[in-house]
N, CA and C atoms of all chains as a GROMACS GRO file, in nm:
protein
  612
    1MET      N    1  -1.680  21.352   4.289
    1MET     CA    2  -1.760  21.441   4.391
    1MET      C    3  -1.691  21.551   4.434
    2PHE      N    4  -1.722  21.670   4.535
    2PHE     CA    5  -1.651  21.768   4.570
    2PHE      C    6  -1.680  21.772   4.731
    3GLY      N    7  -1.583  21.793   4.796
    3GLY     CA    8  -1.548  21.796   4.938
    3GLY      C    9  -1.508  21.916   5.047
    4LEU      N   10  -1.535  21.984   5.092
    4LEU     CA   11  -1.558  22.088   5.188
    4LEU      C   12  -1.512  22.078   5.307
    5ILE      N   13  -1.413  22.127   5.403
    5ILE     CA   14  -1.402  22.086   5.527
    5ILE      C   15  -1.300  22.210   5.598
    6SER      N   16  -1.428  22.269   5.659
    6SER     CA   17  -1.436  22.432   5.693
    6SER      C   18  -1.448  22.438   5.855
    7ASN      N   19  -1.374  22.560   5.876
    7ASN     CA   20  -1.407  22.579   6.015
    7ASN      C   21  -1.426  22.704   6.070
    8ILE      N   22  -1.506  22.762   6.137
    8ILE     CA   23  -1.586  22.873   6.107
    8ILE      C   24  -1.592  22.959   6.293
    9THR      N   25  -1.523  23.000   6.297
    9THR     CA   26  -1.567  23.086   6.484
    9THR      C   27  -1.663  23.192   6.504
   10ALA      N   28  -1.707  23.217   6.576
   10ALA     CA   29  -1.839  23.291   6.635
   10ALA      C   30  -1.809  23.370   6.713
   11VAL      N   31  -1.873  23.528   6.665
   11VAL     CA   32  -1.854  23.618   6.795
   11VAL      C   33  -1.910  23.498   6.915
   12PRO      N   34  -1.848  23.566   7.062
   12PRO     CA   35  -1.835  23.449   7.150
   12PRO      C   36  -2.016  23.478   7.187
   13GLY      N   37  -2.052  23.378   7.233
   13GLY     CA   38  -2.150  23.350   7.273
   13GLY      C   39  -2.297  23.384   7.133
   14ARG      N   40  -2.219  23.354   7.062
   14ARG     CA   41  -2.295  23.280   6.896
   14ARG      C   42  -2.286  23.183   6.867
   15ARG      N   43  -2.225  23.112   6.872
   15ARG     CA   44  -2.199  22.992   6.775
   15ARG      C   45  -2.348  22.911   6.802
   16ASP      N   46  -2.436  22.856   6.894
   16ASP     CA   47  -2.577  22.845   6.852
   16ASP      C   48  -2.655  22.927   6.737
   17ASP      N   49  -2.640  22.999   6.793
   17ASP     CA   50  -2.754  23.102   6.708
   17ASP      C   51  -2.689  23.074   6.553
   18LEU      N   52  -2.557  23.075   6.514
   18LEU     CA   53  -2.517  23.039   6.387
   18LEU      C   54  -2.529  22.887   6.294
   19MET      N   55  -2.521  22.839   6.459
   19MET     CA   56  -2.508  22.714   6.400
   19MET      C   57  -2.673  22.662   6.294
   20ALA      N   58  -2.758  22.695   6.443
   20ALA     CA   59  -2.926  22.695   6.380
   20ALA      C   60  -2.946  22.766   6.271
   21ILE      N   61  -2.873  22.841   6.198
   21ILE     CA   62  -2.888  22.928   6.042
   21ILE      C   63  -2.827  22.849   5.941
   22LEU      N   64  -2.734  22.827   6.021
   22LEU     CA   65  -2.625  22.698   5.869
   22LEU      C   66  -2.719  22.580   5.854
   23ILE      N   67  -2.759  22.539   5.994
   23ILE     CA   68  -2.863  22.367   6.002
   23ILE      C   69  -3.008  22.401   5.911
   24GLU      N   70  -3.043  22.507   5.924
   24GLU     CA   71  -3.174  22.586   5.874
   24GLU      C   72  -3.143  22.560   5.674
   25SER      N   73  -3.013  22.622   5.702
   25SER     CA   74  -3.063  22.708   5.553
   25SER      C   75  -3.021  22.578   5.414
   26VAL      N   76  -2.975  22.474   5.507
   26VAL     CA   77  -2.893  22.400   5.434
   26VAL      C   78  -3.016  22.223   5.316
   27SER      N   79  -3.172  22.227   5.357
   27SER     CA   80  -3.199  22.148   5.289
   27SER      C   81  -3.190  22.177   5.179
   28ASN      N   82  -3.242  22.120   5.056
   28ASN     CA   83  -3.298  22.138   4.934
   28ASN      C   84  -3.169  22.230   4.848
   29MET      N   85  -3.041  22.212   4.874
   29MET     CA   86  -2.960  22.272   4.786
   29MET      C   87  -2.944  22.139   4.716
   30PRO      N   88  -2.987  22.157   4.561
   30PRO     CA   89  -2.919  22.036   4.418
   30PRO      C   90  -2.798  22.082   4.419
   31GLY      N   91  -2.796  21.900   4.486
   31GLY     CA   92  -2.643  21.830   4.400
   31GLY      C   93  -2.513  21.830   4.581
   32CYS      N   94  -2.611  21.841   4.703
   32CYS     CA   95  -2.578  21.869   4.826
   32CYS      C   96  -2.609  21.691   4.837
   33LEU      N   97  -2.471  21.601   4.928
   33LEU     CA   98  -2.482  21.453   4.910
   33LEU      C   99  -2.461  21.498   5.136
   34SER      N  100  -2.402  21.566   5.186
   34SER     CA  101  -2.396  21.560   5.287
   34SER      C  102  -2.367  21.719   5.360
   35TYR      N  103  -2.391  21.779   5.435
   35TYR     CA  104  -2.361  21.864   5.532
   35TYR      C  105  -2.378  21.948   5.633
   36VAL      N  106  -2.278  21.859   5.709
   36VAL     CA  107  -2.248  21.848   5.900
   36VAL      C  108  -2.207  21.908   5.918
   37VAL      N  109  -2.241  21.998   6.031
   37VAL     CA  110  -2.278  22.086   6.112
   37VAL      C  111  -2.256  22.115   6.261
   38ALA      N  112  -2.126  22.105   6.311
   38ALA     CA  113  -2.116  22.046   6.449
   38ALA      C  114  -1.999  22.154   6.525
   39LYS      N  115  -2.037  22.087   6.620
   39LYS     CA  116  -1.911  22.202   6.712
   39LYS      C  117  -1.816  22.141   6.792
   40ASP      N  118  -1.716  22.283   6.801
   40ASP     CA  119  -1.578  22.192   6.791
   40ASP      C  120  -1.549  22.198   6.956
   41LEU      N  121  -1.557  22.035   7.006
   41LEU     CA  122  -1.520  22.035   7.159
   41LEU      C  123  -1.399  22.103   7.254
   42THR      N  124  -1.311  22.206   7.206
   42THR     CA  125  -1.175  22.264   7.249
   42THR      C  126  -1.203  22.356   7.261
   43ASN      N  127  -1.333  22.456   7.155
   43ASN     CA  128  -1.331  22.606   7.149
   43ASN      C  129  -1.458  22.582   7.190
   44GLU      N  130  -1.498  22.688   7.237
   44GLU     CA  131  -1.638  22.631   7.244
   44GLU      C  132  -1.771  22.781   7.124
   45ASP      N  133  -1.613  22.854   7.050
   45ASP     CA  134  -1.648  22.937   6.951
   45ASP      C  135  -1.675  22.922   6.825
   46THR      N  136  -1.600  22.767   6.804
   46THR     CA  137  -1.571  22.685   6.716
   46THR      C  138  -1.713  22.603   6.613
   47VAL      N  139  -1.719  22.674   6.496
   47VAL     CA  140  -1.826  22.547   6.425
   47VAL      C  141  -1.689  22.494   6.317
   48TRP      N  142  -1.726  22.365   6.342
   48TRP     CA  143  -1.734  22.292   6.186
   48TRP      C  144  -1.832  22.264   6.093
   49VAL      N  145  -1.790  22.270   5.963
   49VAL     CA  146  -1.891  22.226   5.806
   49VAL      C  147  -1.822  22.121   5.744
   50THR      N  148  -1.857  21.954   5.777
   50THR     CA  149  -1.795  21.894   5.675
   50THR      C  150  -1.888  21.884   5.558
   51GLU      N  151  -1.839  21.893   5.386
   51GLU     CA  152  -1.972  21.876   5.327
   51GLU      C  153  -1.949  21.796   5.163
   52VAL      N  154  -2.029  21.742   5.140
   52VAL     CA  155  -1.970  21.649   5.025
   52VAL      C  156  -2.122  21.699   4.878
   53TRP      N  157  -2.073  21.694   4.762
   53TRP     CA  158  -2.145  21.732   4.682
   53TRP      C  159  -2.114  21.664   4.545
   54ASP      N  160  -2.198  21.675   4.446
   54ASP     CA  161  -2.190  21.557   4.339
   54ASP      C  162  -2.093  21.610   4.301
   55ASN      N  163  -2.092  21.722   4.248
   55ASN     CA  164  -1.963  21.797   4.181
   55ASN      C  165  -1.939  21.987   4.289
   56LYS      N  166  -1.853  22.056   4.230
   56LYS     CA  167  -1.807  22.198   4.241
   56LYS      C  168  -1.914  22.263   4.156
   57ALA      N  169  -1.950  22.252   4.054
   57ALA     CA  170  -2.029  22.335   4.000
   57ALA      C  171  -2.214  22.314   4.079
   58SER      N  172  -2.234  22.294   4.161
   58SER     CA  173  -2.321  22.208   4.211
   58SER      C  174  -2.329  22.299   4.361
   59HIS      N  175  -2.210  22.317   4.441
   59HIS     CA  176  -2.164  22.428   4.580
   59HIS      C  177  -2.140  22.552   4.439
   60ASP      N  178  -2.119  22.568   4.376
   60ASP     CA  179  -2.116  22.708   4.340
   60ASP      C  180  -2.219  22.811   4.358
   61ALA      N  181  -2.330  22.664   4.284
   61ALA     CA  182  -2.459  22.738   4.253
   61ALA      C  183  -2.505  22.726   4.377
   62SER      N  184  -2.500  22.649   4.478
   62SER     CA  185  -2.639  22.684   4.643
   62SER      C  186  -2.564  22.822   4.626
   63LEU      N  187  -2.429  22.899   4.627
   63LEU     CA  188  -2.395  22.968   4.722
   63LEU      C  189  -2.541  23.117   4.634
   64SER      N  190  -2.646  23.087   4.517
   64SER     CA  191  -2.702  23.168   4.466
   64SER      C  192  -2.849  23.157   4.514
   65LEU      N  193  -2.810  23.036   4.565
   65LEU     CA  194  -3.035  23.050   4.616
   65LEU      C  195  -3.071  23.082   4.724
   66PRO      N  196  -3.186  23.122   4.712
   66PRO     CA  197  -3.256  23.268   4.797
   66PRO      C  198  -3.200  23.204   4.956
   67SER      N  199  -3.246  23.090   4.972
   67SER     CA  200  -3.184  23.048   5.120
   67SER      C  201  -3.086  23.063   5.167
   68VAL      N  202  -2.982  23.028   5.049
   68VAL     CA  203  -2.877  23.051   5.106
   68VAL      C  204  -2.790  23.181   5.143
   69ARG      N  205  -2.821  23.283   5.032
   69ARG     CA  206  -2.806  23.406   5.046
   69ARG      C  207  -2.879  23.504   5.201
   70LYS      N  208  -2.992  23.430   5.180
   70LYS     CA  209  -3.064  23.481   5.313
   70LYS      C  210  -3.027  23.400   5.437
   71ALA      N  211  -2.927  23.290   5.446
   71ALA     CA  212  -2.830  23.241   5.608
   71ALA      C  213  -2.748  23.343   5.589
   72ILE      N  214  -2.648  23.341   5.484
   72ILE     CA  215  -2.544  23.441   5.466
   72ILE      C  216  -2.566  23.561   5.541
   73ALA      N  217  -2.678  23.623   5.480
   73ALA     CA  218  -2.680  23.772   5.538
   73ALA      C  219  -2.698  23.754   5.701
   74ALA      N  220  -2.841  23.646   5.727
   74ALA     CA  221  -2.804  23.660   5.881
   74ALA      C  222  -2.731  23.615   5.950
   75GLY      N  223  -2.629  23.551   5.960
   75GLY     CA  224  -2.452  23.466   5.973
   75GLY      C  225  -2.378  23.531   5.974
   76LYS      N  226  -2.372  23.629   5.900
   76LYS     CA  227  -2.241  23.744   5.855
   76LYS      C  228  -2.269  23.833   6.028
   77PRO      N  229  -2.319  23.826   6.072
   77PRO     CA  230  -2.284  23.918   6.205
   77PRO      C  231  -2.249  23.850   6.311
   78MET      N  232  -2.270  23.745   6.293
   78MET     CA  233  -2.251  23.625   6.452
   78MET      C  234  -2.137  23.574   6.452
   79ILE      N  235  -2.018  23.601   6.282
   79ILE     CA  236  -1.920  23.536   6.251
   79ILE      C  237  -1.818  23.635   6.274
   80LYS      N  238  -1.709  23.561   6.348
   80LYS     CA  239  -1.592  23.634   6.405
   80LYS      C  240  -1.464  23.657   6.314
   81GLY      N  241  -1.437  23.493   6.224
   81GLY     CA  242  -1.332  23.446   6.135
   81GLY      C  243  -1.356  23.369   6.097
   82PHE      N  244  -1.240  23.279   5.995
   82PHE     CA  245  -1.281  23.150   5.897
   82PHE      C  246  -1.172  23.064   5.942
   83GLY      N  247  -1.133  23.021   5.945
   83GLY     CA  248  -1.003  22.920   5.953
   83GLY      C  249  -1.003  22.882   5.808
   84ASN      N  250  -0.827  22.797   5.811
   84ASN     CA  251  -0.807  22.776   5.666
   84ASN      C  252  -0.970  22.653   5.570
   85GLN      N  253  -0.972  22.654   5.491
   85GLN     CA  254  -1.064  22.521   5.411
   85GLN      C  255  -0.996  22.425   5.356
   86VAL      N  256  -1.057  22.285   5.362
   86VAL     CA  257  -0.949  22.183   5.319
   86VAL      C  258  -1.076  22.140   5.198
   87ILE      N  259  -1.004  22.156   5.094
   87ILE     CA  260  -1.036  22.134   4.920
   87ILE      C  261  -1.062  21.950   4.937
   88THR      N  262  -1.158  21.924   4.952
   88THR     CA  263  -1.144  21.761   4.919
   88THR      C  264  -1.240  21.687   4.795
   89THR      N  265  -1.170  21.566   4.716
   89THR     CA  266  -1.238  21.438   4.667
   89THR      C  267  -1.306  21.337   4.695
   90PRO      N  268  -1.375  21.366   4.776
   90PRO     CA  269  -1.479  21.273   4.813
   90PRO      C  270  -1.497  21.144   4.769
   91VAL      N  271  -1.453  20.974   4.772
   91VAL     CA  272  -1.376  20.888   4.695
   91VAL      C  273  -1.562  20.804   4.744
   92GLY      N  274  -1.523  20.772   4.854
   92GLY     CA  275  -1.693  20.636   4.872
   92GLY      C  276  -1.654  20.658   5.065
   93GLY      N  277  -1.737  20.568   5.084
   93GLY     CA  278  -1.787  20.525   5.249
   93GLY      C  279  -1.928  20.536   5.308
   94TYR      N  280  -2.001  20.571   5.406
   94TYR     CA  281  -2.062  20.540   5.418
   94TYR      C  282  -2.137  20.658   5.446
   95GLY      N  283  -2.288  20.754   5.418
   95GLY     CA  284  -2.351  20.843   5.434
   95GLY      C  285  -2.344  20.898   5.332
   96VAL      N  286  -2.308  20.863   5.221
   96VAL     CA  287  -2.360  20.982   5.071
   96VAL      C  288  -2.416  20.847   5.010
   97PRO      N  289  -2.451  20.900   4.945
   97PRO     CA  290  -2.569  20.823   4.829
   97PRO      C  291  -2.440  20.673   4.721
   98VAL      N  292  -2.356  20.748   4.671
   98VAL     CA  293  -2.272  20.651   4.594
   98VAL      C  294  -2.271  20.522   4.661
   99ALA      N  295  -2.178  20.567   4.819
   99ALA     CA  296  -2.194  20.430   4.886
   99ALA      C  297  -2.243  20.343   4.954
  100GLN      N  298  -2.405  20.459   4.985
  100GLN     CA  299  -2.517  20.346   5.018
  100GLN      C  300  -2.552  20.237   4.889
  101ALA      N  301  -2.512  20.281   4.790
  101ALA     CA  302  -2.597  20.191   4.691
  101ALA      C  303  -2.482  20.068   4.690
  102ARG      N  304  -2.372  20.085   4.740
  102ARG     CA  305  -2.292  19.977   4.744
  102ARG      C  306  -2.326  19.838   4.749
  103MET      N  307  -2.450  21.315   6.934
  103MET     CA  308  -2.382  21.255   6.890
  103MET      C  309  -2.214  21.293   6.836
  104PHE      N  310  -2.162  21.137   6.797
  104PHE     CA  311  -1.975  21.213   6.829
  104PHE      C  312  -1.916  21.260   6.669
  105GLY      N  313  -1.828  21.312   6.670
  105GLY     CA  314  -1.785  21.362   6.518
  105GLY      C  315  -1.626  21.344   6.534
  106LEU      N  316  -1.546  21.310   6.472
  106LEU     CA  317  -1.431  21.319   6.440
  106LEU      C  318  -1.378  21.390   6.275
  107ILE      N  319  -1.305  21.371   6.234
  107ILE     CA  320  -1.198  21.462   6.156
  107ILE      C  321  -1.065  21.484   6.132
  108SER      N  322  -1.055  21.394   6.088
  108SER     CA  323  -0.890  21.341   6.053
  108SER      C  324  -0.778  21.333   5.903
  109ASN      N  325  -0.665  21.370   5.956
  109ASN     CA  326  -0.601  21.355   5.839
  109ASN      C  327  -0.509  21.269   5.849
  110ILE      N  328  -0.466  21.150   5.736
  110ILE     CA  329  -0.402  21.058   5.692
  110ILE      C  330  -0.272  21.046   5.592
  111THR      N  331  -0.165  21.074   5.626
  111THR     CA  332  -0.080  21.072   5.512
  111THR      C  333  -0.041  20.929   5.504
  112ALA      N  334  -0.011  20.857   5.388
  112ALA     CA  335   0.008  20.760   5.318
  112ALA      C  336   0.168  20.768   5.268
  113VAL      N  337   0.192  20.651   5.320
  113VAL     CA  338   0.325  20.613   5.193
  113VAL      C  339   0.344  20.630   5.066
  114PRO      N  340   0.422  20.692   5.003
  114PRO     CA  341   0.401  20.770   4.866
  114PRO      C  342   0.331  20.639   4.773
  115GLY      N  343   0.304  20.664   4.680
  115GLY     CA  344   0.234  20.548   4.603
  115GLY      C  345   0.111  20.502   4.658
  116ARG      N  346   0.054  20.495   4.754
  116ARG     CA  347  -0.025  20.382   4.845
  116ARG      C  348  -0.178  20.451   4.910
  117ARG      N  349  -0.175  20.617   4.889
  117ARG     CA  350  -0.348  20.604   4.860
  117ARG      C  351  -0.420  20.545   4.842
  118ASP      N  352  -0.429  20.503   4.717
  118ASP     CA  353  -0.560  20.460   4.710
  118ASP      C  354  -0.560  20.365   4.729
  119ASP      N  355  -0.470  20.285   4.735
  119ASP     CA  356  -0.480  20.112   4.868
  119ASP      C  357  -0.587  20.153   4.974
  120LEU      N  358  -0.496  20.318   5.021
  120LEU     CA  359  -0.498  20.297   5.187
  120LEU      C  360  -0.660  20.352   5.161
  121MET      N  361  -0.691  20.432   5.063
  121MET     CA  362  -0.876  20.490   5.108
  121MET      C  363  -0.944  20.345   5.059
  122ALA      N  364  -0.892  20.252   4.961
  122ALA     CA  365  -1.017  20.122   4.918
  122ALA      C  366  -0.998  20.046   5.048
  123ILE      N  367  -0.881  20.005   5.132
  123ILE     CA  368  -0.892  19.958   5.291
  123ILE      C  369  -1.019  20.025   5.357
  124LEU      N  370  -0.984  20.176   5.354
  124LEU     CA  371  -1.099  20.237   5.469
  124LEU      C  372  -1.226  20.164   5.434
  125ILE      N  373  -1.292  20.256   5.284
  125ILE     CA  374  -1.411  20.260   5.224
  125ILE      C  375  -1.442  20.063   5.205
  126GLU      N  376  -1.390  19.961   5.231
  126GLU     CA  377  -1.434  19.843   5.257
  126GLU      C  378  -1.477  19.827   5.452
  127SER      N  379  -1.441  19.871   5.440
  127SER     CA  380  -1.426  19.849   5.612
  127SER      C  381  -1.549  19.884   5.659
  128VAL      N  382  -1.617  20.004   5.631
  128VAL     CA  383  -1.710  20.101   5.715
  128VAL      C  384  -1.847  20.054   5.692
  129SER      N  385  -1.858  19.940   5.595
  129SER     CA  386  -2.027  19.961   5.616
  129SER      C  387  -2.068  19.834   5.730
  130ASN      N  388  -2.149  19.844   5.775
  130ASN     CA  389  -2.188  19.725   5.864
  130ASN      C  390  -2.152  19.806   6.089
  131MET      N  391  -2.046  19.968   6.065
  131MET     CA  392  -2.052  19.966   6.178
  131MET      C  393  -2.165  20.003   6.293
  132PRO      N  394  -2.245  19.901   6.395
  132PRO     CA  395  -2.304  19.985   6.462
  132PRO      C  396  -2.285  20.136   6.488
  133GLY      N  397  -2.406  20.240   6.516
  133GLY     CA  398  -2.389  20.338   6.572
  133GLY      C  399  -2.343  20.384   6.463
  134CYS      N  400  -2.308  20.394   6.343
  134CYS     CA  401  -2.221  20.486   6.233
  134CYS      C  402  -2.313  20.508   6.159
  135LEU      N  403  -2.323  20.642   6.163
  135LEU     CA  404  -2.424  20.729   6.055
  135LEU      C  405  -2.395  20.821   5.956
  136SER      N  406  -2.226  20.871   5.911
  136SER     CA  407  -2.154  20.896   5.784
  136SER      C  408  -2.040  20.885   5.835
  137TYR      N  409  -1.932  20.851   5.694
  137TYR     CA  410  -1.801  20.820   5.742
  137TYR      C  411  -1.757  20.817   5.611
  138VAL      N  412  -1.695  20.954   5.524
  138VAL     CA  413  -1.651  20.987   5.409
  138VAL      C  414  -1.533  20.959   5.390
  139VAL      N  415  -1.479  20.921   5.290
  139VAL     CA  416  -1.318  20.912   5.263
  139VAL      C  417  -1.248  21.002   5.167
  140ALA      N  418  -1.161  21.103   5.188
  140ALA     CA  419  -1.204  21.177   5.062
  140ALA      C  420  -1.054  21.166   5.071
  141LYS      N  421  -0.975  21.239   4.974
  141LYS     CA  422  -0.890  21.295   4.895
  141LYS      C  423  -0.862  21.423   4.866
  142ASP      N  424  -0.683  21.506   4.934
  142ASP     CA  425  -0.680  21.594   4.914
  142ASP      C  426  -0.632  21.614   4.838
  143LEU      N  427  -0.707  21.742   4.775
  143LEU     CA  428  -0.657  21.778   4.655
  143LEU      C  429  -0.550  21.882   4.644
  144THR      N  430  -0.466  21.931   4.779
  144THR     CA  431  -0.293  21.976   4.734
  144THR      C  432  -0.209  21.870   4.810
  145ASN      N  433  -0.246  21.747   4.858
  145ASN     CA  434  -0.108  21.702   4.904
  145ASN      C  435  -0.165  21.508   4.863
  146GLU      N  436  -0.094  21.506   4.714
  146GLU     CA  437  -0.140  21.431   4.645
  146GLU      C  438  -0.133  21.285   4.754
  147ASP      N  439  -0.083  21.275   4.907
  147ASP     CA  440  -0.082  21.154   4.994
  147ASP      C  441  -0.129  21.158   5.134
  148THR      N  442  -0.220  21.271   5.098
  148THR     CA  443  -0.308  21.274   5.210
  148THR      C  444  -0.486  21.253   5.180
  149VAL      N  445  -0.512  21.201   5.300
  149VAL     CA  446  -0.710  21.099   5.316
  149VAL      C  447  -0.724  21.161   5.435
  150TRP      N  448  -0.856  21.276   5.401
  150TRP     CA  449  -0.896  21.289   5.525
  150TRP      C  450  -1.071  21.186   5.566
  151VAL      N  451  -1.113  21.126   5.674
  151VAL     CA  452  -1.223  21.137   5.676
  151VAL      C  453  -1.289  21.221   5.764
  152THR      N  454  -1.382  21.152   5.732
  152THR     CA  455  -1.492  21.271   5.816
  152THR      C  456  -1.578  21.186   5.901
  153GLU      N  457  -1.622  21.150   5.967
  153GLU     CA  458  -1.728  21.050   6.088
  153GLU      C  459  -1.813  21.082   6.205
  154VAL      N  460  -1.921  21.055   6.144
  154VAL     CA  461  -2.030  21.070   6.213
  154VAL      C  462  -2.130  20.966   6.291
  155TRP      N  463  -2.103  20.913   6.410
  155TRP     CA  464  -2.112  20.834   6.465
  155TRP      C  465  -2.290  20.869   6.637
  156ASP      N  466  -2.344  20.759   6.632
  156ASP     CA  467  -2.496  20.807   6.782
  156ASP      C  468  -2.413  20.878   6.844
  157ASN      N  469  -2.326  20.810   6.900
  157ASN     CA  470  -2.194  20.834   7.023
  157ASN      C  471  -2.119  20.813   7.019
  158LYS      N  472  -2.001  20.830   7.108
  158LYS     CA  473  -1.862  20.832   7.189
  158LYS      C  474  -1.846  20.602   7.173
  159ALA      N  475  -1.905  20.557   7.230
  159ALA     CA  476  -1.930  20.419   7.286
  159ALA      C  477  -1.956  20.376   7.110
  160SER      N  478  -2.042  20.377   7.039
  160SER     CA  479  -2.002  20.333   6.946
  160SER      C  480  -1.881  20.299   6.841
  161HIS      N  481  -1.848  20.438   6.831
  161HIS     CA  482  -1.725  20.464   6.754
  161HIS      C  483  -1.608  20.346   6.802
  162ASP      N  484  -1.584  20.350   6.961
  162ASP     CA  485  -1.509  20.332   7.025
  162ASP      C  486  -1.494  20.174   7.013
  163ALA      N  487  -1.642  20.117   7.005
  163ALA     CA  488  -1.694  19.966   6.973
  163ALA      C  489  -1.647  19.938   6.897
  164SER      N  490  -1.593  20.021   6.773
  164SER     CA  491  -1.647  20.008   6.608
  164SER      C  492  -1.483  19.899   6.617
  165LEU      N  493  -1.368  19.961   6.712
  165LEU     CA  494  -1.244  19.935   6.691
  165LEU      C  495  -1.206  19.815   6.748
  166SER      N  496  -1.377  19.740   6.792
  166SER     CA  497  -1.327  19.645   6.793
  166SER      C  498  -1.370  19.466   6.636
  167LEU      N  499  -1.429  19.542   6.610
  167LEU     CA  500  -1.485  19.492   6.470
  167LEU      C  501  -1.402  19.377   6.444
  168PRO      N  502  -1.408  19.254   6.392
  168PRO     CA  503  -1.330  19.200   6.344
  168PRO      C  504  -1.285  19.256   6.167
  169SER      N  505  -1.372  19.327   6.081
  169SER     CA  506  -1.365  19.394   5.989
  169SER      C  507  -1.280  19.542   6.025
  170VAL      N  508  -1.313  19.660   6.135
  170VAL     CA  509  -1.205  19.727   6.137
  170VAL      C  510  -1.044  19.628   6.187
  171ARG      N  511  -1.031  19.627   6.249
  171ARG     CA  512  -0.950  19.483   6.310
  171ARG      C  513  -0.844  19.495   6.188
  172LYS      N  514  -0.904  19.407   6.104
  172LYS     CA  515  -0.817  19.368   5.977
  172LYS      C  516  -0.788  19.484   5.896
  173ALA      N  517  -0.917  19.626   5.840
  173ALA     CA  518  -0.870  19.701   5.774
  173ALA      C  519  -0.717  19.750   5.874
  174ILE      N  520  -0.701  19.773   5.988
  174ILE     CA  521  -0.616  19.814   6.066
  174ILE      C  522  -0.511  19.806   6.018
  175ALA      N  523  -0.502  19.654   6.068
  175ALA     CA  524  -0.396  19.540   6.021
  175ALA      C  525  -0.325  19.540   5.863
  176ALA      N  526  -0.404  19.562   5.794
  176ALA     CA  527  -0.400  19.602   5.602
  176ALA      C  528  -0.368  19.748   5.569
  177GLY      N  529  -0.436  19.823   5.614
  177GLY     CA  530  -0.335  19.950   5.652
  177GLY      C  531  -0.244  19.993   5.623
  178LYS      N  532  -0.261  19.963   5.825
  178LYS     CA  533  -0.038  20.024   5.832
  178LYS      C  534   0.009  20.032   5.804
  179PRO      N  535   0.022  19.906   5.736
  179PRO     CA  536   0.252  19.957   5.704
  179PRO      C  537   0.219  20.050   5.552
  180MET      N  538   0.072  20.115   5.489
  180MET     CA  539   0.068  20.189   5.401
  180MET      C  540   0.041  20.335   5.444
  181ILE      N  541   0.048  20.319   5.592
  181ILE     CA  542   0.045  20.458   5.654
  181ILE      C  543   0.186  20.569   5.715
  182LYS      N  544   0.217  20.626   5.650
  182LYS     CA  545   0.319  20.781   5.751
  182LYS      C  546   0.297  20.760   5.833
  183GLY      N  547   0.173  20.839   5.835
  183GLY     CA  548   0.174  20.961   5.982
  183GLY      C  549   0.015  20.985   5.949
  184PHE      N  550  -0.043  21.038   6.094
  184PHE     CA  551  -0.106  21.105   6.090
  184PHE      C  552  -0.124  21.246   6.192
  185GLY      N  553  -0.213  21.329   6.090
  185GLY     CA  554  -0.218  21.447   6.124
  185GLY      C  555  -0.336  21.464   6.220
  186ASN      N  556  -0.325  21.624   6.320
  186ASN     CA  557  -0.398  21.672   6.418
  186ASN      C  558  -0.528  21.637   6.372
  187GLN      N  559  -0.593  21.551   6.504
  187GLN     CA  560  -0.748  21.475   6.453
  187GLN      C  561  -0.898  21.587   6.557
  188VAL      N  562  -0.961  21.642   6.503
  188VAL     CA  563  -1.074  21.757   6.540
  188VAL      C  564  -1.162  21.606   6.591
  189ILE      N  565  -1.219  21.681   6.760
  189ILE     CA  566  -1.319  21.613   6.814
  189ILE      C  567  -1.428  21.650   6.768
  190THR      N  568  -1.560  21.626   6.740
  190THR     CA  569  -1.692  21.734   6.702
  190THR      C  570  -1.809  21.674   6.815
  191THR      N  571  -1.884  21.790   6.803
  191THR     CA  572  -2.024  21.692   6.841
  191THR      C  573  -2.122  21.794   6.727
  192PRO      N  574  -2.131  21.637   6.619
  192PRO     CA  575  -2.246  21.696   6.523
  192PRO      C  576  -2.391  21.742   6.574
  193VAL      N  577  -2.440  21.862   6.546
  193VAL     CA  578  -2.568  21.915   6.532
  193VAL      C  579  -2.650  21.835   6.478
  194GLY      N  580  -2.664  21.895   6.332
  194GLY     CA  581  -2.751  21.874   6.285
  194GLY      C  582  -2.737  21.885   6.095
  195GLY      N  583  -2.788  21.931   5.987
  195GLY     CA  584  -2.736  21.943   5.869
  195GLY      C  585  -2.833  21.870   5.796
  196TYR      N  586  -2.729  21.806   5.696
  196TYR     CA  587  -2.804  21.734   5.559
  196TYR      C  588  -2.749  21.627   5.580
  197GLY      N  589  -2.770  21.478   5.494
  197GLY     CA  590  -2.695  21.359   5.502
  197GLY      C  591  -2.637  21.241   5.640
  198VAL      N  592  -2.732  21.316   5.730
  198VAL     CA  593  -2.662  21.203   5.895
  198VAL      C  594  -2.864  21.179   5.906
  199PRO      N  595  -2.876  21.109   5.942
  199PRO     CA  596  -3.056  21.075   5.994
  199PRO      C  597  -3.106  21.183   6.101
  200VAL      N  598  -3.062  21.214   6.157
  200VAL     CA  599  -3.136  21.311   6.291
  200VAL      C  600  -3.169  21.483   6.180
  201ALA      N  601  -3.100  21.473   6.073
  201ALA     CA  602  -3.078  21.558   5.972
  201ALA      C  603  -3.204  21.544   5.843
  202GLN      N  604  -3.157  21.489   5.793
  202GLN     CA  605  -3.269  21.398   5.770
  202GLN      C  606  -3.470  21.362   5.758
  203ALA      N  607  -3.458  21.354   5.886
  203ALA     CA  608  -3.591  21.370   5.972
  203ALA      C  609  -3.668  21.458   5.975
  204ARG      N  610  -3.581  21.592   5.924
  204ARG     CA  611  -3.664  21.698   6.004
  204ARG      C  612  -3.782  21.724   5.915
   0.00000   0.00000   0.00000
């Protein structure tokens, strides 16, 4: 599996709009096992995105999907900046298909 | 929803053992919607845990479950330290029940 933990800082006042675009875009992405969009509790402009994919190739391919390209274009003006991104190898747990089959 | 993004640094050489304990302990936690255990790609001792719960009370209550108390006791000697923990409010996405029902 391939995982990403990212944070995005929205232009002030646009976090909800940005999150709505992110959430809207993530259905039907082949190989996506989990994609959670969350508000930071201490910074009112920050969004956290935690992703689990079957592999890196599926993630990379998703960036070319029409729905994702549209979301990137729509969300870009609402983004002030990106924080450090953590790349992970998810191993198991609860809420990803491999783990649910245990 | 209530979310946590945490990282734990294992005692050198014990990351796999620690991850196995974490993964083993997370089945049947009431209110847990997602609990992903992942390896950091750049630090061979670091584990990332990303959690989604229906609410904070369910998370807090899980710490008293026999399976979780047992895991904490078993894992403690394998832990070197904890990084900063991020508390979030998950809003939607893919892979949590609310989003899957969309």
